[in-house]
N, C-alpha and C positions, 0 to 999 in steps of 0.2 A: 587506391592502389589497384594494380592489375593482378587479379587472383587466378587467371586462367591456368597456370601450372597445376593448381590443386585439383583439376579435373582428372589428373593422372594418378591412379591408385599407388603405384610404386613411388612416385614423387611424394605423395602424402606420407607414406611410411618412412621414407628417408628423412623427410623434414621433421617428423615426430622423433625419430631416433636421434638426430643431431640436436634437436631442441632440448630434449630431456637430458641427454648426455652432457650438453654444454652447461646446463644449470648445475649439474652435479660436479662437473670438472671445475667450475668457478668456485665451488665451496673449498676444494683443495687448493685452488689458486690463491685464495685468501688465507686459508688456514696454515699452509706450509711456511710462507714468509713470516706470518705472525708467530708461529711456533719457534722459528729460528731466531727471531728478534727477542722473544722472551727468554730463550735459552742463552743467547750470547750478549744481548744488549747492544749490538753493533749493526749499524746500517750497512757497513762494508760486508759483514758476514751474509746479510740478506742479499746484497748485490752479487756476491760470489755464487749464489744459487744460479744466476744467469749464466755464468761461465761454465759451471758444472753441468747445466742442462744443454748448453750449446754444443759441447764437444761430441756427446753421443748422438745428438740430432744430426750433426754434419756427417757422422759416420754411417747413419742408417737412411737418411733422407733419399739419397740417390739410388740406393738399393730398393727402397720402397717405390720409387718412380718407375724403374724398369720392371719391377714385379707387377705394378698396376697395368702396364702395357702388355704383359705376357700371361697373366693369370686372372681368374675370375675376381673382379674387384670386390664384389660382395663378400666372397669368402675371406679375403684379406681383412676386410673391415670386421668381420665376426671374430676371427682368431685374435686380432690385436685388441679388440674390446675386452676379451677375456683376460688378456695379459695386463691391460690397464686396470681392470677391476682388482686383480691380484695386487697391484701396486698400492691402490687406495686401501685395501684391506690390511696390507702390511703397515701403512701409516697409522691406521686405527690401532693395531696391536702395539706399535711403538708408543703411541700416546698413552696407552694403559700402563706399559711397563717402564716408560722412561727411555730417553735416548740421548746420544751424543750428537754433536753437530755433524760429525763424519757419517753417521748412519743416515741422517736426513739427506745429506748430499748424495749418498749412494742410491737411495730410493728415488730421489728426484732425477738422477741420471738414468735409471732404469726406465722410468715413465717417459722421459724425453726420447729415449732411443726407440721405444715402442711407438710413440707418437710419430716419429719420423717414418716408420714403416706404414702407419695407417693413413696419414693425411693425404698422400697422393692418390690412394685408392678411393677415399671418400670424395675428394674434390673432383676426380675424373669420372665418378659415377653419373653426376647430374646430366651432362650432355647426352648420355645414352638413354636417359629415361624420359626426356621431354623433347618437343620439337624446337628447332633452332630459333624460330620466331618468338618463342617464349623465354629465351635466355635473358633478355633485359629485365623482364618481370621477375624471373627467378633470382637475379642479382639483387633486386630491391628486397625481395622476400628474405634473402639470406642476411641482408643487413638488419632487417627487422628481427630475425631469429637471434642474430648475434647481439643486438642491442638489448632485447628482452632478457637474454641469458646473462649479459653483463650487468643488468640492473637487478634482476631477481637473485642471481647467484651470489654476488657479494653481499647484498642486503640480508639474505637468508643466512649466509655464512657468518656475517658479523653477529647476528642475533643468536645463532646456534653456538658460536664460540663463547659468547657472553653468558648464555643461559644453561647450556648443557655440556659444554666443553669440547675439546678437539676430537675425542673418540667418536661421539655421535655424529659430528660434522663429517668425518671421513666415511663413516658407515652409510650415511645418506648418499654420498657419492657412489659407493659400491652398489646401492640399490638402483641408482640411475643407470648404471651400466647394464643391469639386468633388464630394465625396460627397453633400452636400446637394442640389446641382443634379440629380444622378441620381435621388434619391428624389422630389424635387418634380416632375420630368419624368414620372414614372410615375403620379402621382396624377391622377384624373379632373379634367376642367375644372370650375371652380366659377363659372359665369356669374352676373351680378348678378340680384337678385330681380326678379320681374315688376313693371313700373312704377317701376323705380329711376330716381331723378333724375339728370340729367346733371350733371357737376361744375360748380359755380358758387359764387359768394360766398354766394348765398341758401341753398344747401344746407349750407354751413358754418355759417351763422347758425342754421339750423333745428336742427342738432345741438347748438349751445350752448343754444338755447331749451329743448330737451328735457332736457338735463342739468340746467339751472338749475331746472326744474320738479320735479326729483327730489332732495329733500334727502338721502335715503339714499345716492344716488350721489355727490353733492357731498361727503358725509362720507368716503366711501372715498378720494376724491381728496385731500382736504385733510389728513386725518390722516396718510396715507402721506407726503405732501409735507412736512409739518412734521417728521415723524420722520426723514426722509432729509436734510433741509437741516441740521438741528442735530445729529443723532445718527449721522452717517455720516462717520467720520474717515479715509476711504480715502486721501486725499491725504497723510496723515501716515505711512502705512505704510512707505514707503521710508526715511524718517528714523528711525522706530521700529525697523525691521529692522536698520539699521546698529548700533544700540545692543545689539540682542538676538542678532545672529549672522550677518547678511549676506543674500544673495539667497535661500538655501534657507529662511530664516526668513520672508522676505517672502512666499513661497508659502504657508507655514503660516498667516500672518496673514490672507491673502485667503481661505483655505480654511476657517478655523475657523467663521465664521458659517454656511457651507453645511453643515458637519457637524451643527450644531444643527438647521438647517432640515430636513435629511434625516431625522434622528431623529424630529422632530415629525411629518413626513409619513408615515413608516413606521409610526408608532404612532397615526395619526390616524383610524382607523376610527370613533372616537367622535364625530368632528365632525358627521356628519349628524344626530346627536341634539341638537345645539345649534341653536336657531332664532333667537335674538337676535343676528344676525350683526353688526350695528353695534356693540353693546356688546362683543362678542368682539374686534372689530378694535381698539376703544379700549383694552381691557385688555392686548391683545398689544403695542400700540405703547408703552404705559406700561412694561411689562416690558423692552422693547427699550431705552428711554431709561435706566432704572435700571442695566441691565447695562453700557451704554456708560460710565456714571459709574464703575462698578467697574473696567472695563477701563482707564480713564484713570488710576486710582490704583495700578495694578499696577506693580511694579518688576522682575518676573521673567517669563520666557516662559510657563510652563505656566498659572499663574493667569490671565494675560492671555488665553490661548487658551480657557480655560473660560468666562470672561465673554463672549467673542465668540461662543462656541457657544450660550450661553444667549440672547444677543441674536438670533442667527440662528434659533433655535427659535421664539422669539416672532414673528419676522417671517414664518416659514413658516406658522404658524397663522393669522396675519393674512391672508396671501396666499390661503389656502384659502377663507376666508370672503369676501374681496373678489372673487375670481374667480367664486365661486358666485353672489353677488349680481349681478355683471355679466352672466354668461351666462344666468341664469334670467329676468332682468327686462327686457332690452333687445331691442326688435324687430329683426328681421334687416335691415330696410330702413335702419336707423340704426346698425347695429353697427359699420361701418367708421369713421364719424364719432365715435362714442362711444369706440371703441378709440383713436382719435388723441388725444382728451382724456385718456383714461386713461394713454396712453403719455407725454404731456407731463408729467403729474403724477408718475409714478413714475420718469421719467428725468431731468426737470429738477431734481427734488429732490436726488438724489445729485450732479449736476453743480454745482448751486449750493452743495451741501454741501462739495465739494472747495474751492471758492473761500472759503467761510466758514471752514473748518478751516485752510486755508493762511494766510489773513489773520490770524486770531486767533493762530495759532502764531507767525507772524512778529512779532507785537506783544507777546505775553505768554508764549510758550513752548508746547511740544507738550502737556504734561500739562494746562495750563490750558485749552487749546483743546478737548481731548477731554472733560474733566469738565464744563466749562461747556456744551458742546454737548448732552451727555446730559441735564443738568438743564433746559435750555431745551426739549428734546424733551418731557419729562414735563409741563412747564408748558403747552406749546402744545397737547398732546393734551387735557388737562383743559379748556382754554379752548374747544376744538372741541366738547366735550361740552355745554358751556353754550350755545354758539352754534347748535348743530344738534340740537335735541331729537328731531326726527323720526328722525334717524339713530340715536340711542341707542335709541329705542323700536322700531325696525324689527323685525318678526317675520315670518320667512319663511312660517310656517304661514298667516297671514292673507293674505299675498300669493298663495300658491298656491291657496288656497280661492276667493278672489275671481276670480283670473285663469283658473281652470279652465273657467269658463262663458262666457269671452269670447274674441273673436278676437284674434290677435296684434297687430292694429292698435289695440287699445284704449289709452286713456290709462293706462298702467300706473302712472304716478305716483299717480293717485287710488286704484288698487287697493292700492298699497303702504302706504297709511296716512294719507290726508288730502287736503286741497285742495292741488293742486300749486302754485297761485298763492301759497299761504301758506307753502310749503315752500322757496321759492327762497332760496339763500344770499346 
């Protein structure tokens, strides 16, 4: 792998903060659905967590985007880390004293709302800390970080839940936020760009207008959204783990896709030689859907884990190309607002996917839910290819050649391959 971004001190600190915080967050990511399932015995109740988390996310994500373009991004990350730590501490207290489903839904909504404010600032920090030529390497390293977190976090979470209970699991997450805060506090300030707009509704609308003028950006959002809505059966993992072996198996199910993503990223030095990024994203999402169909048809643990790993590897490759497209082509003055749109696409997809998977499972059974979701994912991705031809034809070589002679404020949609007005989704 290309490790050149690690030469930068602030990048190392940001990477450490995100890595530790991710592992801690994954503990809660496993513990909260497990606690809900034990409390209600219903996969639909677990799926409703997705809906409860989606509404506040949509309410705060675009506010977080305009704030990231107008305020010190590091400061936003620090304040929201404190608020997220308070949410995990509240879950630990609830685990001690007992809870109703409604209280769990309330805390989940709070943490999702705070996450909506934080993620645009965190995601838009990176291009301010490293050189543009290092962005593809940073994208691969981000996949490694996410994969390791998805492997270690659920595995540790399953073991902690089984051995020490939910309270300790949530408290470990609180400790992870403390480490993250130390790292973020050492990073240099990242003030807004010169001439940055003040937060306003008009600023939000400007971000949407820019995104809609770039069909290749719309494609990265929509394809990932379709794949996650129909092909992300996470809400069914607690029910599936009961059949396959209990809480420790639950951790393996959550970790398996990350194992595949880690393998893809560690062997991904070939990815800079691929320039048709949109087509690569489409092919990866198709493989994801087919692997989920295979997972749904499995009756034993190890084949199921293999299919989940294949799906995760495909998603990892897709993520590398999506992040490269975002980081290379979006002007810094709009990066926070575009990061909020990106976040809504990749976070609302899984949350709606929880609801879709839980509802279909309640009506037709767990296997039918998983298999039908994977099939609909493939169909949806192919439809996106027909609907968004500029996305499929996107070629990074042409973009880089045309953009190299222009200022960062240029209409990059035109440089990327056509008339922006004709490219809108």
